[in-house]
Biotite code that builds the C-alpha atoms (Angstrom):
import biotite.structure as struc

atoms = struc.array([
    struc.Atom([7.120, 38.656, 17.732], chain_id="A", res_id=1, res_name="MET", atom_name="CA", element="C"),
    struc.Atom([7.352, 35.274, 19.486], chain_id="A", res_id=2, res_name="PRO", atom_name="CA", element="C"),
    struc.Atom([4.370, 33.989, 21.407], chain_id="A", res_id=3, res_name="THR", atom_name="CA", element="C"),
    struc.Atom([4.520, 33.159, 25.099], chain_id="A", res_id=4, res_name="ILE", atom_name="CA", element="C"),
    struc.Atom([4.356, 29.493, 24.081], chain_id="A", res_id=5, res_name="GLU", atom_name="CA", element="C"),
    struc.Atom([7.413, 29.997, 21.856], chain_id="A", res_id=6, res_name="ASP", atom_name="CA", element="C"),
    struc.Atom([9.290, 31.695, 24.692], chain_id="A", res_id=7, res_name="LEU", atom_name="CA", element="C"),
    struc.Atom([8.429, 28.988, 27.225], chain_id="A", res_id=8, res_name="MET", atom_name="CA", element="C"),
    struc.Atom([9.715, 26.298, 24.836], chain_id="A", res_id=9, res_name="LYS", atom_name="CA", element="C"),
    struc.Atom([12.859, 28.314, 24.120], chain_id="A", res_id=10, res_name="ALA", atom_name="CA", element="C"),
    struc.Atom([13.544, 28.809, 27.842], chain_id="A", res_id=11, res_name="ASN", atom_name="CA", element="C"),
    struc.Atom([13.385, 25.061, 28.485], chain_id="A", res_id=12, res_name="LEU", atom_name="CA", element="C"),
    struc.Atom([14.737, 23.526, 25.287], chain_id="A", res_id=13, res_name="LEU", atom_name="CA", element="C"),
    struc.Atom([16.957, 26.150, 23.639], chain_id="A", res_id=14, res_name="GLU", atom_name="CA", element="C"),
    struc.Atom([18.507, 27.555, 26.816], chain_id="A", res_id=15, res_name="VAL", atom_name="CA", element="C"),
    struc.Atom([18.405, 25.037, 29.659], chain_id="A", res_id=16, res_name="PHE", atom_name="CA", element="C"),
    struc.Atom([18.609, 21.963, 27.400], chain_id="A", res_id=17, res_name="ASN", atom_name="CA", element="C"),
    struc.Atom([21.263, 23.352, 25.031], chain_id="A", res_id=18, res_name="GLU", atom_name="CA", element="C"),
    struc.Atom([24.833, 22.155, 25.600], chain_id="A", res_id=19, res_name="ARG", atom_name="CA", element="C"),
    struc.Atom([26.388, 24.187, 22.789], chain_id="A", res_id=20, res_name="ASP", atom_name="CA", element="C"),
    struc.Atom([27.329, 27.546, 24.351], chain_id="A", res_id=21, res_name="ARG", atom_name="CA", element="C"),
    struc.Atom([27.021, 29.588, 21.147], chain_id="A", res_id=22, res_name="GLU", atom_name="CA", element="C"),
    struc.Atom([23.531, 28.278, 20.356], chain_id="A", res_id=23, res_name="ARG", atom_name="CA", element="C"),
    struc.Atom([22.509, 28.747, 24.011], chain_id="A", res_id=24, res_name="ARG", atom_name="CA", element="C"),
    struc.Atom([23.790, 32.349, 24.040], chain_id="A", res_id=25, res_name="ARG", atom_name="CA", element="C"),
    struc.Atom([21.891, 33.123, 20.829], chain_id="A", res_id=26, res_name="ALA", atom_name="CA", element="C"),
    struc.Atom([18.702, 31.679, 22.345], chain_id="A", res_id=27, res_name="ALA", atom_name="CA", element="C"),
    struc.Atom([19.220, 33.712, 25.516], chain_id="A", res_id=28, res_name="ILE", atom_name="CA", element="C"),
    struc.Atom([19.467, 36.903, 23.461], chain_id="A", res_id=29, res_name="GLY", atom_name="CA", element="C"),
    struc.Atom([16.198, 36.258, 21.644], chain_id="A", res_id=30, res_name="ARG", atom_name="CA", element="C"),
    struc.Atom([14.286, 34.904, 24.672], chain_id="A", res_id=31, res_name="THR", atom_name="CA", element="C"),
    struc.Atom([14.954, 37.248, 27.614], chain_id="A", res_id=32, res_name="TYR", atom_name="CA", element="C"),
    struc.Atom([15.281, 40.942, 28.390], chain_id="A", res_id=33, res_name="VAL", atom_name="CA", element="C"),
    struc.Atom([18.852, 41.971, 29.249], chain_id="A", res_id=34, res_name="ALA", atom_name="CA", element="C"),
    struc.Atom([18.110, 42.150, 32.984], chain_id="A", res_id=35, res_name="ASP", atom_name="CA", element="C"),
    struc.Atom([15.982, 38.995, 33.207], chain_id="A", res_id=36, res_name="VAL", atom_name="CA", element="C"),
    struc.Atom([15.540, 37.630, 36.743], chain_id="A", res_id=37, res_name="ARG", atom_name="CA", element="C"),
    struc.Atom([15.606, 33.845, 37.087], chain_id="A", res_id=38, res_name="PHE", atom_name="CA", element="C"),
    struc.Atom([14.596, 32.405, 40.455], chain_id="A", res_id=39, res_name="THR", atom_name="CA", element="C"),
    struc.Atom([14.672, 28.788, 41.584], chain_id="A", res_id=40, res_name="ASP", atom_name="CA", element="C"),
    struc.Atom([14.903, 27.181, 45.038], chain_id="A", res_id=41, res_name="PRO", atom_name="CA", element="C"),
    struc.Atom([18.697, 27.656, 45.056], chain_id="A", res_id=42, res_name="GLU", atom_name="CA", element="C"),
    struc.Atom([19.107, 31.288, 44.036], chain_id="A", res_id=43, res_name="GLU", atom_name="CA", element="C"),
    struc.Atom([18.079, 34.283, 41.978], chain_id="A", res_id=44, res_name="THR", atom_name="CA", element="C"),
    struc.Atom([20.308, 35.298, 39.093], chain_id="A", res_id=45, res_name="VAL", atom_name="CA", element="C"),
    struc.Atom([20.022, 38.420, 36.964], chain_id="A", res_id=46, res_name="VAL", atom_name="CA", element="C"),
    struc.Atom([21.024, 38.993, 33.357], chain_id="A", res_id=47, res_name="GLY", atom_name="CA", element="C"),
    struc.Atom([22.029, 37.042, 30.292], chain_id="A", res_id=48, res_name="HIS", atom_name="CA", element="C"),
    struc.Atom([25.488, 36.054, 31.556], chain_id="A", res_id=49, res_name="ASP", atom_name="CA", element="C"),
    struc.Atom([24.079, 34.750, 34.835], chain_id="A", res_id=50, res_name="ALA", atom_name="CA", element="C"),
    struc.Atom([21.370, 32.697, 33.086], chain_id="A", res_id=51, res_name="VAL", atom_name="CA", element="C"),
    struc.Atom([23.990, 31.276, 30.724], chain_id="A", res_id=52, res_name="ASP", atom_name="CA", element="C"),
    struc.Atom([26.235, 30.333, 33.653], chain_id="A", res_id=53, res_name="ALA", atom_name="CA", element="C"),
    struc.Atom([23.291, 28.747, 35.500], chain_id="A", res_id=54, res_name="LYS", atom_name="CA", element="C"),
    struc.Atom([22.312, 26.623, 32.475], chain_id="A", res_id=55, res_name="ALA", atom_name="CA", element="C"),
    struc.Atom([25.939, 25.613, 31.831], chain_id="A", res_id=56, res_name="ALA", atom_name="CA", element="C"),
    struc.Atom([26.429, 24.572, 35.476], chain_id="A", res_id=57, res_name="ARG", atom_name="CA", element="C"),
    struc.Atom([23.241, 22.516, 35.484], chain_id="A", res_id=58, res_name="LEU", atom_name="CA", element="C"),
    struc.Atom([24.124, 20.753, 32.236], chain_id="A", res_id=59, res_name="LEU", atom_name="CA", element="C"),
    struc.Atom([27.763, 20.194, 33.233], chain_id="A", res_id=60, res_name="ASP", atom_name="CA", element="C"),
    struc.Atom([26.652, 18.639, 36.532], chain_id="A", res_id=61, res_name="ASP", atom_name="CA", element="C"),
    struc.Atom([24.207, 16.308, 34.709], chain_id="A", res_id=62, res_name="SER", atom_name="CA", element="C"),
    struc.Atom([25.942, 15.229, 31.477], chain_id="A", res_id=63, res_name="PRO", atom_name="CA", element="C"),
    struc.Atom([23.487, 12.463, 30.532], chain_id="A", res_id=64, res_name="GLU", atom_name="CA", element="C"),
    struc.Atom([20.315, 14.335, 31.529], chain_id="A", res_id=65, res_name="PHE", atom_name="CA", element="C"),
    struc.Atom([17.788, 16.235, 29.433], chain_id="A", res_id=66, res_name="ALA", atom_name="CA", element="C"),
    struc.Atom([14.676, 18.323, 30.017], chain_id="A", res_id=67, res_name="PHE", atom_name="CA", element="C"),
    struc.Atom([11.386, 17.121, 28.576], chain_id="A", res_id=68, res_name="THR", atom_name="CA", element="C"),
    struc.Atom([8.206, 19.217, 28.439], chain_id="A", res_id=69, res_name="PRO", atom_name="CA", element="C"),
    struc.Atom([5.293, 17.594, 30.301], chain_id="A", res_id=70, res_name="GLU", atom_name="CA", element="C"),
    struc.Atom([1.881, 18.491, 28.928], chain_id="A", res_id=71, res_name="GLY", atom_name="CA", element="C"),
    struc.Atom([0.636, 21.704, 27.415], chain_id="A", res_id=72, res_name="SER", atom_name="CA", element="C"),
    struc.Atom([1.899, 25.215, 27.920], chain_id="A", res_id=73, res_name="ILE", atom_name="CA", element="C"),
    struc.Atom([-0.676, 27.344, 29.712], chain_id="A", res_id=74, res_name="HIS", atom_name="CA", element="C"),
    struc.Atom([-0.967, 31.092, 29.135], chain_id="A", res_id=75, res_name="VAL", atom_name="CA", element="C"),
    struc.Atom([-2.921, 33.786, 30.928], chain_id="A", res_id=76, res_name="VAL", atom_name="CA", element="C"),
    struc.Atom([-2.366, 37.349, 29.759], chain_id="A", res_id=77, res_name="ASP", atom_name="CA", element="C"),
    struc.Atom([1.428, 37.935, 30.189], chain_id="A", res_id=78, res_name="ASP", atom_name="CA", element="C"),
    struc.Atom([2.114, 34.741, 32.167], chain_id="A", res_id=79, res_name="LEU", atom_name="CA", element="C"),
    struc.Atom([3.301, 31.370, 30.850], chain_id="A", res_id=80, res_name="GLY", atom_name="CA", element="C"),
    struc.Atom([3.402, 28.013, 32.649], chain_id="A", res_id=81, res_name="TYR", atom_name="CA", element="C"),
    struc.Atom([5.265, 24.908, 31.483], chain_id="A", res_id=82, res_name="LEU", atom_name="CA", element="C"),
    struc.Atom([5.673, 21.651, 33.415], chain_id="A", res_id=83, res_name="ALA", atom_name="CA", element="C"),
    struc.Atom([8.812, 19.602, 32.732], chain_id="A", res_id=84, res_name="TRP", atom_name="CA", element="C"),
    struc.Atom([10.849, 16.610, 33.815], chain_id="A", res_id=85, res_name="SER", atom_name="CA", element="C"),
    struc.Atom([14.642, 16.202, 33.993], chain_id="A", res_id=86, res_name="PHE", atom_name="CA", element="C"),
    struc.Atom([16.592, 12.994, 34.001], chain_id="A", res_id=87, res_name="GLY", atom_name="CA", element="C"),
    struc.Atom([18.714, 10.512, 32.066], chain_id="A", res_id=88, res_name="PRO", atom_name="CA", element="C"),
    struc.Atom([17.696, 10.036, 28.465], chain_id="A", res_id=89, res_name="LEU", atom_name="CA", element="C"),
    struc.Atom([15.374, 7.068, 28.051], chain_id="A", res_id=90, res_name="GLY", atom_name="CA", element="C"),
    struc.Atom([14.909, 6.555, 31.789], chain_id="A", res_id=91, res_name="LYS", atom_name="CA", element="C"),
    struc.Atom([12.426, 7.847, 34.381], chain_id="A", res_id=92, res_name="PRO", atom_name="CA", element="C"),
    struc.Atom([13.014, 11.470, 35.394], chain_id="A", res_id=93, res_name="PRO", atom_name="CA", element="C"),
    struc.Atom([14.936, 12.334, 38.525], chain_id="A", res_id=94, res_name="VAL", atom_name="CA", element="C"),
    struc.Atom([13.038, 15.572, 39.112], chain_id="A", res_id=95, res_name="VAL", atom_name="CA", element="C"),
    struc.Atom([9.883, 17.278, 37.903], chain_id="A", res_id=96, res_name="ARG", atom_name="CA", element="C"),
    struc.Atom([9.113, 20.942, 38.014], chain_id="A", res_id=97, res_name="GLY", atom_name="CA", element="C"),
    struc.Atom([7.397, 23.897, 36.427], chain_id="A", res_id=98, res_name="VAL", atom_name="CA", element="C"),
    struc.Atom([8.573, 27.143, 34.927], chain_id="A", res_id=99, res_name="ASP", atom_name="CA", element="C"),
    struc.Atom([6.416, 30.216, 35.296], chain_id="A", res_id=100, res_name="ILE", atom_name="CA", element="C"),
    struc.Atom([7.434, 33.250, 33.263], chain_id="A", res_id=101, res_name="ALA", atom_name="CA", element="C"),
    struc.Atom([6.327, 36.843, 32.906], chain_id="A", res_id=102, res_name="LEU", atom_name="CA", element="C"),
    struc.Atom([6.563, 38.268, 29.409], chain_id="A", res_id=103, res_name="VAL", atom_name="CA", element="C"),
    struc.Atom([6.630, 41.842, 28.147], chain_id="A", res_id=104, res_name="SER", atom_name="CA", element="C"),
    struc.Atom([7.051, 43.044, 24.563], chain_id="A", res_id=105, res_name="ASN", atom_name="CA", element="C"),
    struc.Atom([7.929, 39.587, 23.268], chain_id="A", res_id=106, res_name="GLY", atom_name="CA", element="C"),
    struc.Atom([10.633, 38.746, 25.815], chain_id="A", res_id=107, res_name="LEU", atom_name="CA", element="C"),
    struc.Atom([10.712, 36.984, 29.185], chain_id="A", res_id=108, res_name="ILE", atom_name="CA", element="C"),
    struc.Atom([11.341, 39.385, 32.056], chain_id="A", res_id=109, res_name="THR", atom_name="CA", element="C"),
    struc.Atom([11.054, 36.958, 35.012], chain_id="A", res_id=110, res_name="ARG", atom_name="CA", element="C"),
    struc.Atom([11.260, 33.186, 35.372], chain_id="A", res_id=111, res_name="VAL", atom_name="CA", element="C"),
    struc.Atom([10.315, 31.232, 38.472], chain_id="A", res_id=112, res_name="TYR", atom_name="CA", element="C"),
    struc.Atom([11.187, 27.544, 38.645], chain_id="A", res_id=113, res_name="THR", atom_name="CA", element="C"),
    struc.Atom([9.383, 25.357, 41.164], chain_id="A", res_id=114, res_name="LEU", atom_name="CA", element="C"),
    struc.Atom([10.422, 21.791, 41.906], chain_id="A", res_id=115, res_name="LEU", atom_name="CA", element="C"),
    struc.Atom([7.631, 19.280, 42.465], chain_id="A", res_id=116, res_name="LEU", atom_name="CA", element="C"),
    struc.Atom([7.655, 16.373, 44.906], chain_id="A", res_id=117, res_name="ALA", atom_name="CA", element="C"),
    struc.Atom([7.439, 12.849, 43.500], chain_id="A", res_id=118, res_name="GLY", atom_name="CA", element="C"),
])
């Protein structure tokens, strides 16, 4: 069973940083429950197809950008926290944020993304 740390890395790097749809879909299947709820400042989406579409849209809109983990992953009980940055490869990030996820039985059930100022 994957750890919360594994799932937080997969959410950021194997789903939201993955441009190959087949690899992203495989990661989605092993990272989230079928009815996962993903919430960010723009919207809440539910389910594997909606998370896939959200990641694809984000990556398509930012073709030269990548996510980079910032610091350690923090875990308390069933909750994971991972700070990240997003921007052009090799340049300062355009945005920073955090993902907070709830995990049950080895899969993410909820993800909240917060954007940070500065």
